[in-house]
Each structure stands twice: as C-alpha cells, then as structure tokens.
C-alpha positions in Angstrom: 209.3 109.0 22.2 209.4 112.5 23.3 209.9 113.0 27.7 206.2 114.7 29.2 206.9 118.1 30.0 206.1 119.0 33.7 205.7 121.9 35.9 206.1 122.2 39.5 204.2 123.8 42.2 206.2 123.8 45.2 209.3 122.3 45.5 210.0 121.4 49.1 210.2 118.0 50.1 207.5 115.7 48.7 208.0 118.1 45.2 212.0 117.8 44.8 212.9 115.6 46.7 209.8 112.7 46.1 208.2 113.1 42.7 210.7 115.2 41.2 213.8 113.1 41.1 211.8 110.5 38.7 212.9 113.0 35.8 216.7 112.9 36.6 216.6 108.8 36.9 214.4 108.8 33.8 215.3 112.0 31.6 213.7 109.9 28.7 210.4 109.8 30.3 209.9 113.2 32.1 211.2 116.3 32.0 210.6 119.3 34.5 210.9 122.7 32.5 209.2 125.4 34.9 208.7 125.6 39.1 206.8 127.7 41.2 208.6 128.1 44.7 208.4 131.3 46.9 211.7 130.6 48.4 214.2 131.5 46.5 217.0 129.1 47.4 214.9 126.1 47.1 213.4 127.5 44.1 217.0 128.1 42.6 218.5 124.8 43.9 215.5 122.7 41.8 216.3 124.9 38.8 220.0 124.2 38.8 219.1 120.3 39.0 216.6 120.4 36.2 218.3 122.6 33.9 215.5 125.2 34.0 216.1 128.2 32.9 215.4 131.9 34.8 212.8 132.8 33.1 210.6 129.9 33.7 211.1 130.0 37.6 208.1 131.9 39.1 207.5 133.2 42.6 204.4 132.1 43.0 201.7 130.0 40.9 199.7 132.9 40.5 202.6 134.0 38.0 203.0 130.4 36.8 199.5 130.0 35.9 199.4 133.6 33.9 201.5 132.1 31.2 200.4 130.3 28.5 200.4 126.5 28.8 203.9 125.1 29.4 203.7 121.7 29.5 201.5 118.7 29.9 201.1 117.6 33.4 201.7 120.0 36.6 203.1 118.2 39.8 201.2 120.1 43.0 203.0 119.5 46.1 201.8 122.3 48.5 201.1 122.6 52.0 197.4 121.3 52.4 195.4 124.2 52.7 197.2 125.6 49.2 196.1 122.8 46.9 193.0 124.2 45.8 194.0 127.2 44.0 197.1 126.4 42.0 195.2 122.9 41.1 191.8 124.6 39.7 194.5 126.9 37.8 196.2 123.7 36.4 192.8 122.0 35.3 191.3 125.2 33.8 194.7 125.9 31.8 194.0 122.1 30.7 197.3 120.5 32.6 196.9 117.3 34.0 197.6 117.3 37.6 199.7 114.8 40.0 198.4 116.3 43.4 200.2 115.5 46.8 197.6 114.3 49.1 195.4 115.2 50.7 193.2 116.8 48.4 192.5 119.3 50.5 190.9 119.8 54.0 187.8 121.4 53.2 185.1 118.6 51.9 183.9 121.2 49.5 187.4 122.0 47.6 187.5 118.2 47.2 184.5 117.9 45.2 185.5 121.3 43.5 188.4 119.6 42.2 186.8 116.0 41.2 183.9 118.1 39.1 186.7 120.5 37.3 188.9 117.8 36.6 185.6 115.8 34.7 184.7 119.1 33.1 188.3 119.8 31.4 188.9 116.4 30.4 191.9 116.2 32.6 193.7 113.7 34.8 193.6 114.8 37.9 195.6 111.8 40.2 195.9 111.7 44.4 199.3 110.6 45.3 197.9 107.8 47.4 201.5 106.1 47.1 200.8 103.0 49.1 198.7 101.4 46.4 201.9 101.7 43.9 204.0 99.8 46.3 204.8 96.0 45.6 204.3 95.4 49.0 200.4 96.4 49.1 200.1 95.6 45.2 200.4 92.2 46.3 198.1 92.2 49.1 195.3 93.4 46.5 196.1 90.5 43.9 196.2 87.8 46.8 192.7 89.3 47.3 191.3 89.5 44.3 192.5 85.8 43.2 190.4 84.2 46.0 193.3 83.4 48.6 191.3 83.9 51.2 188.0 84.0 50.3 185.5 86.7 50.7 187.4 89.2 53.5 185.2 89.7 56.9 187.8 92.3 58.8 190.7 94.2 58.2 193.2 95.4 61.3 195.6 98.2 60.1 198.0 99.8 62.7 199.9 102.7 61.7 202.9 102.7 63.7 204.3 106.7 63.4 207.2 106.2 65.1 208.5 108.2 68.0 210.8 110.9 65.9 208.6 111.3 62.9 205.7 112.7 65.2 208.0 115.1 66.9 209.1 115.9 63.7 206.2 116.5 61.5 203.1 116.6 63.9 204.1 118.2 66.7 207.2 121.0 65.5 206.4 120.4 62.0 204.1 121.9 58.7 201.1 119.6 60.3 201.2 120.1 63.7 198.1 122.5 63.3 194.9 121.3 62.0 194.2 125.3 62.1 197.4 126.1 59.6 197.5 122.5 57.9 194.7 119.2 58.4 193.8 117.1 61.2 196.0 114.2 61.4 193.3 111.3 60.0 194.0 113.5 57.0 197.4 115.0 56.9 199.0 111.5 58.0 196.2 108.8 57.6 194.7 109.5 54.9 197.3 107.1 53.1 195.5 104.6 55.5 191.7 105.3 54.5 192.5 104.9 50.9 194.1 101.7 51.3 191.5 99.9 53.6 188.7 101.4 50.7 190.8 99.9 47.8 191.9 96.5 50.0 187.7 96.1 51.0 186.6 97.3 47.5 183.1 98.1 49.1 181.7 101.4 50.0 182.4 102.7 53.9 179.0 102.9 55.5 179.7 103.9 59.2 182.6 105.1 61.1 183.2 106.0 65.0 186.1 107.1 65.8 188.4 108.0 69.2 191.5 109.8 69.9 193.1 112.9 71.5 196.2 115.1 72.1 197.4 113.3 75.2 200.9 113.7 75.4 202.5 116.4 73.7 201.4 119.3 75.5 202.2 122.1 78.1 200.9 120.0 81.0 203.7 117.2 80.4 206.4 119.6 80.7 209.0 118.7 82.7 210.3 121.0 85.3 213.8 122.4 84.3 212.4 122.3 80.4 212.8 125.5 78.3 211.0 126.9 75.1 213.9 125.3 72.7 216.1 122.5 73.4 219.2 124.1 72.7 218.1 127.0 75.2 220.1 125.0 78.0 217.3 122.8 78.7 217.7 121.2 82.3 216.2 118.1 81.0 217.6 117.5 77.3 219.6 114.7 77.8 216.9 112.6 79.2 214.0 113.6 76.7 213.3 111.0 73.7 212.7 114.3 71.7 215.4 116.3 72.0 215.7 118.1 68.8 219.6 118.3 68.8 219.6 114.4 69.4 217.7 114.2 66.6 218.7 116.4 63.9 222.5 115.8 64.5 222.8 112.2 64.2 223.2 110.7 61.1 219.8 109.4 60.9 217.6 112.4 61.5 220.7 114.7 59.6 218.9 114.4 56.4 215.1 115.4 58.1 217.1 118.8 59.2 216.9 119.8 55.2 213.2 121.1 56.1 214.6 124.0 57.7 218.3 124.9 56.3 219.2 123.7 52.8 223.1 123.5 55.0 223.2 120.6 56.6 226.6 121.0 58.4 226.4 121.2 62.5 226.9 124.5 62.8 224.0 125.6 59.9 221.5 122.6 61.8 222.6 124.2 65.3 221.6 127.8 63.4 218.0 126.3 62.4 217.3 125.1 65.6 217.9 127.9 67.6 215.1 130.3 64.9 213.1 127.7 63.2 209.9 125.7 64.7 211.9 122.6 64.8 214.0 123.8 67.7 210.8 124.5 69.6 210.3 121.9 73.0 207.8 119.3 72.1 205.7 120.2 74.9 205.5 124.1 74.0 204.6 124.1 70.6 201.7 125.4 68.9 200.4 122.0 68.2 196.7 120.9 68.5 196.4 117.3 66.5 196.0 114.1 68.0 198.9 111.8 69.0 196.7 108.4 68.7 193.7 107.9 67.1 191.6 104.7 66.5 188.6 104.2 63.6 186.1 101.9 63.3 184.5 101.0 59.8 181.5 99.4 58.9 181.2 98.8 54.6 178.2 98.0 52.9 178.6 94.1 52.8 178.7 93.7 56.4 182.5 93.7 56.5 184.6 96.0 59.0 187.8 97.3 59.8 189.6 98.6 62.4 192.6 101.1 62.0 195.1 102.7 65.1 197.2 105.8 64.7 199.9 106.1 66.8 203.0 108.2 67.6 204.5 106.5 70.7 206.2 103.6 68.4 210.0 102.9 68.0 209.5 102.0 64.4 207.6 103.8 61.1 205.9 100.9 60.0 202.4 99.7 59.0 201.3 96.4 60.3 198.2 94.6 58.4 195.9 91.4 59.2 193.1 90.8 56.4 191.0 87.8 57.7 188.7 86.5 55.3 186.0 83.4 54.7 188.8 80.6 53.7 192.6 81.9 54.7 194.0 85.0 56.7 196.8 87.6 55.2 198.9 89.3 57.8 201.3 91.5 56.6 204.8 94.0 57.6 207.4 95.5 56.4 207.6 93.5 52.9 206.8 90.0 54.3 203.3 88.7 53.8 202.3 85.5 55.4 198.8 84.0 53.7 197.2 80.9 55.7 194.6 78.5 54.3 192.3 76.9 56.4 191.7 73.9 54.1 194.9 73.0 53.5 196.5 74.4 56.4 199.9 75.7 54.1 201.7 78.7 55.6 203.2 80.6 52.7 205.8 83.5 53.4 206.2 85.9 50.4 208.7 87.8 50.4 208.2 91.4 48.6 210.9 93.5 47.5 210.5 96.8 49.0 212.8 99.2 46.8 214.4 101.8 49.2 212.9 104.9 47.3 210.1 106.6 49.1 207.3 105.2 50.5 208.6 101.6 49.7 208.4 102.5 46.2 205.0 104.2 46.3 206.5 107.7 45.0 208.3 106.2 41.8 205.5 104.2 41.0 202.8 106.2 41.1 205.1 109.1 38.9 205.6 106.2 36.5 201.9 105.1 36.6 200.8 108.8 36.2 202.8 109.2 32.9 201.5 106.0 31.3 198.0 107.0 31.8 198.6 110.9 30.5 200.5 109.1 27.4 197.6 106.6 26.9 194.9 109.5 27.2 192.9 107.9 30.1 191.2 111.1 30.8 189.2 110.8 34.1 190.9 107.3 34.8 193.7 106.3 37.3 194.5 104.3 40.5 194.2 106.6 42.2 192.1 109.4 40.5 190.0 111.9 42.4 186.9 110.6 41.7 188.3 107.7 44.1 189.9 109.6 46.2 186.6 111.5 47.7 185.6 108.8 49.1 188.2 107.9 51.0 188.7 111.6 51.9 185.0 110.8 52.8 186.1 108.5 55.7 188.5 110.5 57.1 186.5 113.4 57.1 183.1 111.6 59.1 186.0 110.0 61.4 187.6 113.6 62.5 183.4 114.7 62.8 183.0 111.8 65.2 186.1 112.0 67.2 185.1 115.5 68.0 181.5 114.4 69.0 182.2 111.6 71.8 182.9 109.1 69.3 179.5 109.5 67.8 178.7 106.7 65.0 178.3 108.6 61.5 176.3 107.3 58.1 178.5 108.0 55.7 175.7 108.5 53.3 174.4 111.1 55.2 177.5 112.7 56.3 178.0 113.2 52.5 174.6 114.6 51.4 175.1 117.1 54.0 178.1 118.1 52.5 176.7 118.3 49.1 174.1 120.3 50.1 176.1 122.9 52.0 178.1 123.6 48.7 
C-alpha cells in the first residue's frame, strides 16, 4: 500500500503539531510532500521533519496552488479568516481537503465551500475532532443502542480553563472576532457539532447570552503594567501572570506559539515583544469570556450549553437525559443509569494522550480511509454536516448580540441564502 500524499497549508500549532505527526507515526499511510507557510522558521522546521525538498516549500498558498497538483490531499490549517481561499483553490485543483474548524467566520463562505466540494467531487472534511474520540463515540453508541430511550434533553458544559482562555482568547490568535471568529465559533463550534450529532435532529430554535465580563481595562488592578514583565506591581498575585504560566513546566509547551526556542531566556524575550506577554486587562481582545446557548430541536428535545473561561480544568462535562435512562460523562468516565432496573454501569473509556483525547489522530485516520475508498463527499464531519452546526453557532451569536432574542434557524438560514 502506497501512502497517501499530502500538502500542508499552515504549519502552525494545529497543522504541524496536531495532524501532521500522523505521517511520522504511520509513514506507510501518509506522507507530506509540500508545505505552504509564510513563517520561514516554521516552514523550514516542518520541511526538515518530513523530508520535504526545498522546491516544494512555499511562502504562500497562492504559490503552492499555482503548481500542478502535487498530492492527493490538502490539509488546510490557516487562521479562521484565511480558510476560504486556500480551500477553494485546493478543491478546484482536485485535492481532497481536511480543513481545520471553524470552516469560516462567514456563513456565505461556509456555503460556498460546501458547494465547491460537491461540484468538484471531492471530500471536504471539517476537523470536528470530538466525533472521532473514544469517549464521544461511546456515548453516541449507547444512544443509538437505545440504552436510555429517546433523548429528551442534553446539558453540556465546556470548562475552558482560566489559563487557556488567557492564552488563546485574550492574548492569542482568537482574542478578537474582527481578526478571527467569535468565541462560539472559534472554541465552541466543537460543542455545537457534538450536540447536533448526539441529538440527531435538526435544530429549529436558539437563544444565547454572554459577555466579556472580566478581561477588559475596567478590571485592570492598580499598579498593573501593559506587559507582565514590565515590573507589574501585582504580577505575583495575578492568576493570569504570563511569566508564571509560560515559564512553568505545564505552560512551557504553549510558548511554542511565540518562540521556537523554549529556553527560559527565549521565552522571557518573547514575552517582551509578542502578544502573549500582554496584560490580560490591556489587550485588544473582544470575544466573550462566558456564554450560554439554549437549543430546541425538531422533535421537541432541548439542549443547553455553557462555556466559561473561569475554571480550574480544561474539560467538558455532559449529561444526557432520556425516557428510559441517563448518561453522564466526564474525563473518560461514562455513567449509565437505567430507570427500570436501577442499574448503574460505569464505563471507563481509554483516553489517548494524543490531542483532543485521540480525536486529532482519529480524524486523520478516518479521512485517509475515506479518501482510499473514494467516498466522494461522504464523511462523518463533511462540510454538509458541519454547515448545520455552524448555522447553530451563527444564530447563537446573532441572538447574543440582540439581547438573547430567540432565533428561528430556518428563517435565519433562508436570510443568509438569499443574501448570497
């Protein structure tokens, strides 16, 4: 069996560190033969790791896609607002595409990409990796087996983690919706997707509330400075101290986002110049730090979702209530309650150490299998499936910005289609 060949567009954290390592672990299945990345250091590092020839290293996706088709698939991992153009170019050049979530902050672009995949007869799979984890797959299996009867309601909490929200959504690439995506897309489109998948019903109505309550200049402590390393008088007692996090054993690997050299000297230097050293109260962030979404589905079932950045752990907690039983899930442990027998079954699900509980490797494995089987547009997280959950997220944000107004999904989708 010859390996499927791939080009990588965007050699940042998700592309180079989450999906591409599959090629190093399973070289008989996948081989990267080209890379497009504007950052020279990242581009060269990726090329060296994967043995890519210099003439196959490009500074932009435009240069890459000017070439004759170089591989079977394209893995697109650019920033949110830069997903559309390389994806459209790749589909037109007859690449199958694995696209990092969210598809795009623009509903129109999401619909365009879905249409382009169908027109070109190519797979466009969105990286909603939760569906590919042992944990969520097991929960889906229990529901489909009828173990709790009909699903009536789902409660899902996404605990972002106080350090993670500071890193990614206050200081980092997803801090400002004008430059990336609103929080409900950037972080929680995973959750909209998994709720849609578990419920297996069209969502018909949503409402949402949330705000940027804490991370703004109005809450800056007296004596704080623009950067944590600038002699801030309250740095030692601030939970969001940049140097305390990035110089710790836990946070050091996250420093890769702003320095290739992970020595303490290089990290401190990066905190003096990069966005990751800014005070969390004096950054240019505008995305919410907490949000709730209420959902109603076609059969009358409901779901509630709560995202909050002010938690100790980075985790998801779910409770699924059915007519015959209940499922509770948390950190690889699933508890199944039977209303008739009163039995309580605890299921310990193996959580792989790889990214997203095995989801990062799982989606690559599944995508390669689908490409080999030449399934056309069929995949577990195809663009068609993903557009549905994206519309839920778009509608939720529209509701939040309109004082929690209830949004009819059908009317909302129609308004978008007619505006295209």
